[in-house]
N, C-alpha and C positions, 0 to 999 in steps of 0.2 A: 638486552637493549630495551630501555624503558621509554615509553612514549609519554609526552606531556599533554597531547591533545590540542596544542596551540602551535601556530607557526611563529616565525621570528618577529612578526608584527603584533603578536598577541591575539590574532583573530582565529578562532577555532571554527572548524567546519561542523555543521550539523549533519551527522553521518547516518544515513538510513539504509538498511538492506532488506531485501527480500530473501527467501530461500533461493538457492540456485536449483533450477527445476531439472528433474530427470527427463532426459530427451528420449525415452523409449517410445513416446508417442507424441501426438500433437496436443497443444495446450487446450484445456477446457475452462469452464467458468470458474472453477475453484482456483486455478492458477492466476487467472486474470483478476479475481477479486483481491488477493493480496497485493498484486502488483499495482492495481489502481489505487488501493489504499495508500501504498507508499508513495505513489506519484502525487496524490492529493496532499499528504502530509508534508512532502518536501516542497511542493509548490506553495503551500501556505507559509512555510518558513522562509522561502525566497521572497514571498510578498511582504513579509516582516522586514525584509532588508538583510537577512542573515546569509552568510556563506553556507552553501548546502553541497553535500555530495550524496548522490543517490546511485546505489549499486544493485544490479540484478545480473542474472546470467544463467548458465546451464552447467548441470552436474553430469559428466559424460563418461565416467568410468563405472566398472562394476559388472557383475555377472548378468544382471537383467538386460542391460544394453548389449552385451556381447551376444546373448541368446536371441535378442530381437534382430540384431543385425544379421546373424546366421540365418534366421527364418526368412529374412528378406534377400538373402543371397549377395550381401555386400559386407565389406569390412566394418568393424565398429566405428572407425574414424569416418568412413564414407557415410555411414548412417547418421552420425552426429552432425557432420557438415551439411547434409541434406536437410535434416529436420530443423537445425538452427536457422539456416538461410531461407528455407521455404515456409516454415511455419512459425517459429518462435519470434524472431526479429520482426517479420512483417506484422504480426499480431500487435506487438507493442507499438509499432509505428501507427497502425490503424486506431489503436485506442488512445493515441496522444500521450504515451508514456515518455516523460522527459527525463530519462535516466542519464547520469553523467558517465556511466561505464557499463559495459556488458562483459563479464568475465566468463571464460570457458575453461573448464579444468583440464583440457588437453592443451592449453596454451603453455609455451615454455616459460613465460613469466610466472606461471603458477607451479608447474611440475617441479622446476628446479628449486623454488623456494621451499616447497613441501618437503623435498628430500633433505634440504638443509635443516629445516625445523625438526624433523624426526631424527635425524642424525645427531643433532644437538641433545635431544632428550635421551637418546641411547647412550651418548657419551657422559651425560649426567647420572646414569644409572636409573632413569625413570622407565626404561624399557628393558624387558627380559624375555628369553625364549621359553616356551612351554608348549603344551598340547591342549587341544580342546575337542570336546565332543558334545553335540547337543542339537536341538531343533533350530533349523535356520530357514527364515523367509527370504527368498530371493527377491520378492517385491519390495520388502522393506530394507533389503541388504542388511539384515540384522539377525543375530542369534536371539532366540526367545527363551524365556524361562518356562518350564512345564506349567506353572500356574496361570500363565497368560493364555494358553491355548484353548481353543473351542473343540468340542467333540463333533466329528463329522461322521459320514457314513462308513461302515465297514471298519470301524475303529481308527479312522484317520484323525489326525490332529491338525486343526486349522489355525492359520494366523487370524487373530481377532480383527484385524483391519481389512485384510484382502479376502478373507473367507475361503482361502485356498490351502491345500495341504502343505505343511512345512516338510523340509528335507532333513534327514538326520545326517549330520556331517561329523566327520572325525578328521582332523588335520593338525599338523605342526603350525604353531602360530607365534608371533611375538606379542607381548602384552604390555600395555601401559598400566602403571600402578595407580589405577583410578581409586581403588579401595582406600588408599591412604589419604585421599582428599575429602572423604565424607565430613569429618569434623570441621575442616577449613571452609567447606561449602556452606555448612549449617551456620557457622559463625558469620560468613559473609551475607547469607540471606537475612539473618537477624539484624545485621547492621545496615542493611539496604532493603527495607521492606517493599520498596517499589520496583525491585529489580525484575521480578516476574509478575506479569499481569495477564489476565485479570486475577482476582483473588482466588478464584477456583483453580486456576492453573498453578498459582503459588502453592496452594494447599496440596495439590497432587504431587508436586516436586518435593516438598518437604516430607511427606509421608514416604515417598519413594527412597529418599536419601537416608532418612532416619532408620529405615530397615536394614541399612548396611549396603555398601557398594561393593561389587565384585571387580576385580581387575579386568581391563577391557582388551579384548583381542583387537590388534591394530593391523593385522596383515592376513592375507589369504595366499595359499600355495597351490590351490587346485585349479586355478585359471590365471591368465596372464594379461587381461585387459585392465591395466591400472598402472600406477606409478611404482616402479621397482624400489624395493627397499635398498638403500644405497650400499649397506655393508653385506646384504644377502640377496642378490637379484633373483633368486628363485621365488621370492615372495613379492607380492605387490601390496601396497598400502591399503588397508581397509578403507572402503569408499567413504565412510563418514569422516574419518580423520582427514582424508584428502579434501572432502567437500567443505568442511567447516573452516579450513584454513584459507579459503577464498576471501573471507572477510578481511584477512591481513595481507595476503599476497596482492589483492587488487589495488591496495592503496599504498604499495611500495615496500612492504616488509622485505628486509634484506637487500633491497635494491635502491630505494629512494628515501633515505632517512627523513629528509625535510618533508616530503609529502606524507610520509607515515606519521610523523610527529604531529603534523597539522590536521590529521584526519582521525586516526585511530586512537581510542576504541570507538565502536559504534555507539551513537546515542540511542538508536532503536534498532533492534533486530525484530523484524515482523516474521512470524512463522505460523504454520498450521499447528494445531494442538497435537496432531499425531507425531510431530517431530520436535516436541517441546523439550523432551528429556535430553536430546542431543545437544541442544542449544543452551539449556539451563543447568546441565550437570556436566556432560563431557567437555563442552567448549570451555567453560570457565576453568575446569580443572586443568585442561591443556595449557591455558594461558597462565594459570598459577605456576605450573611446573616450569614454564619458560620465563617467569618473571615479568610478564606482560600485563598491562591493565585490562581489567574486565569491562565488558559492555555495560552501559548505564541501565538499559532496559531490554528485556525480552518480552515481546508482547505476542501472545498466541491468539490468533483469530479462530473462531469456531468453524464448523463444517457447513457448507451449503448443502441443503437437503432437497431432494426431489422425490416425492412419494415416500418420504420417511427413510430414504437411503442416502448415505454420504455420496456426494457427486464425484465419481471417478470412472475411469474407463473400465476397470475391472467389474464394476457393478452396473455397467451399461447405462448409467445415468449421466454420462458425460455429454455436455451440450456445448457446441462451439459458440464462442461469443458472437461471431458473425451472424448466427441464427437470430440473434436479438437486435444487434445494431442495424441489420438491414431493414428492420421494421420500426424500431423505436428511435434509432439514431445513436451515434457514439456518446454524445453528451448526457442524453437521458440514461443510457446504460451506465455511465460512470456514476451518475447521481443516484440511480435507483438502489443499487446494492449497499451503498453506504448510508443511504437514507432509511431503507426499509429493514435493515438488519443491524442489530446492536453489535458493534465490533467486539469480538471476544466471545460471543455466544453463537450457538448453532442457529441457523436461520433457514427457513423454507422459502424456496423460490416457486412462484407460479406465474404463468402468463397472464392470468386474470388479475392478480394483484398488481403487477407491473402496469397493466392497461389502466386500471382504476387510478393508480397514483399518478401515472402520466397525465391523464385527462384532468384530474382534480387539481393537482398541485402545479404541474408544469404548464399545461395548456390554459386552464381557466385562471388559476391564481396568478402566476408569474407572466406567462406569455401574453395573456389578455391585458394585464396591466401595462406592460410595455407598449403594446399596440394602441390602447386607448389614449395613453398620455401623449404619444407621438402624434396621433391623429388630431387631438384637440389643439395641441400647440400649432400644428399645421393649419387647422381650420380657423382658429381664432387670432393667431399672431403670425400668420404667414411663415411659420416654421422658425421663427426667431424666439429663443427662450426669453421670456420677459423677466424683469426683476420682481421682487416680492415686497411691495411697499406697505402691505396691510397685514403683516404677520401678527398672530395673536396666540391665545392659548391652544387653539387646535394645532397650530404649527409647532409650538413648543412641545406639545405631546408627541408629535412625530419625531422631532429631533431627540427627544428623550428616549423614545422607542429605538431609534437607531443606535444610540450610545449603549443601550442595554444589549442589543443584538450583537454589536461589535465585541463588546467585552465578553459576552458568553460564548460566542462562536470562537473567539481567540483562545479562551481558556479551554474549551472542550476539544477543539481540533488540535490546536498547537501544543497543549500541555497534557490534557487527559487522554488524547487519541480516542475521543468519542466523536466519531464522524456523525452519527446519527443525531446526537444532541446539538452539535454545532450547526448542522444543516437545518435542523428544526428551528433553531433560534433565528436564522436568516428568513426562513419562510413564515415564521410568526410575524416578523416585521413586514414582509410582503403582504400578509393578510391585514396588518394594521393599516398600511397605505391604501389598500383596497377599501377598507372600511372608512377611512378618511375621505376618499373620493365619494363614496356613497353618501356620507353625511353631508358633505359640502356641496354636492350636486353642481359642479361646474357648468354642466350643460344647461342648467336653469339660470345660474348666476350670469351666463353669457347674454342672456336676454335683457339684463339690466345695462343699458348703454351709458349710464352716467359715469363720471369719473370714479366715484366710489365703487360702483359695480364692477368696472373694468380693473380697477386696482385689486379688488377681491379676487377676481378671476385670475389675474396674473399671479397673485400669491398662491392660489391653490395649485395652479399648474407648475409653478416653479418648485413648490414643495414636493410634488409628485416626481418631477424630473430629477431633483437633487437626491431624492430617496433612491431612484433608480441608478444614479451614479454610484452610490454607496453599494447597492446590491451587485452591480457588475464587478466591483472590486472584491466583494466577499465571496462571490460565486466563481470567480476566475480560476481558483485552484481546483474546483469541482467540475465546472463546465467551461473550459477555456474558449471553445469556439463559440458558444452562445454568448458568453460574457463579452467577447470581442465584438460581436454583432451589435449588442446593446450599447457598448461603449462608442462604437462608430455612429449609431443612430442618434445618440445624445450629443454628437459633436464634441466629445470630451478630449479626443486625441489632440486636436489643434490647441485647445485651451490648457490642458493639464498634462499632456505627454502620454507615453505608452502606458497602456493598462498594467503591463508587467512591472512598471516602475512605481505604481501607487502603493502606499504603505498601509498595512493594516492599522497600525498605530495612529494614522491620520484620517482614517475612513470616517470616523464619527464627527470630524470637524465640519460643522454645518456651514454651507454656503461656499463650498469649494468650486462647484460648477458655476462659472460666471454667466451673468445674463448676457444675451446677445449672441450666444453660440447658435449655430444652425442645427435644428433638430429635424431628422428625417424619418419617415415611416418606412422601414426596410421590410425585408421579408418576415413572415410570421415566424416567431422563434420556435414554436412547437405546433406544427400543423396537426389538425385532427387526424387520428390514426386511420380512419376510414379513407381520408383523402390520400394519405401516404400510401396505403395499401393499393388503391386504385391507380396511383401515379406510375 
């Protein structure tokens, strides 16, 4: 079954996925980081006017979940149901994640299609029976090679990611002929240099594949919490084969050809770098074996670090997102991690850095600008946005700055998936507008009661308000609640329609906010943190 990536009307969906997260515990900042990134990316493409499909979900099979459920005195299914409904879905709602679908690998729409996919590979001769013995990390749900392991105490061998002893396993398995796909993968990587990003991730995968691939164990027979192999139900399907197929089953593979053809393959798979090989090696090989199209990009984000350690429950550096949103607010949280950390690189989080950036960029640069402009329009023009009859070189410079900001933000966020660079371009424009007001000094110009003075004052304040109109559109994918407050403050809804309907491509068209709209001074967009703490 080949997919075209377009529907019958020729409109393709911009399809973005996160990893499906393992529900052995509650989500932490690392999980939220990738999910917020995907949300901003897809909101940006919606703001472009594109059809979008954003998928996230949970990975619910495997030995680790079975053991966690047993330790908590419940069945694996009960454990998964509890965690998904009480922890994962509520957090995505809290963070304003606008996903189009949430897939669970225990759902029948997934399990049935996975069995069909694997059966088809078996019938084609791509899967064979064998045996395997080697070190296995339950945390990774992955067999390790001896060269990957770290030395622990008393001769123990440790997983390099979880720093916990691996288990030596010996069992009968079914294998996928992954080794045969090494040359085909290398040929594909060469023909599609942007397939794996960033460049460091691409180089890692190339080196790994060039060393030669071993056939992949795709089943386990020592436990039963998984999808049964259809021709041999004593085995369950290896959790990664099960998990990776969510990207196909969620969009109708084997069940809804029209939806599948209109959506698959993904434009962007967002993944953590520790699961890059599964997505850049195993997943494309599985698709090649089945004659299905490969994703367009696999983008690996770095690790969030606290005290030099990767953020995870096993390293005790897991921080709940609510620990931060309760103090800084949800929008500031969404903004901070994408602004402060270059996507694709490791980044360190600190409370002090978040506080400093919040105060400097959000409260002082952005929030204060919005507050000042609304207050002056209220004071000098009774809240009615004046026309701009005296525009000159200074105003042209602001309009040019906006055009530059829009172009750079659209390229960096929409194309390069460089959130930090795109957000920086918007805030550079915010600083330009602040500088414009400082130079033009509308509070002094207001004292000139001549027609010329009042025309100049009107022009300055219109220019500032029109700039904020554009900023609201550009920041809507990043900070949707704040952008909506600003949009309402500017009276833009009545004049221009819903903020979500504004298009990135039209944002730099100067003069869209019409004179005469009512501008109101709403709540402070970013209250001082001391005030929030005392509240």
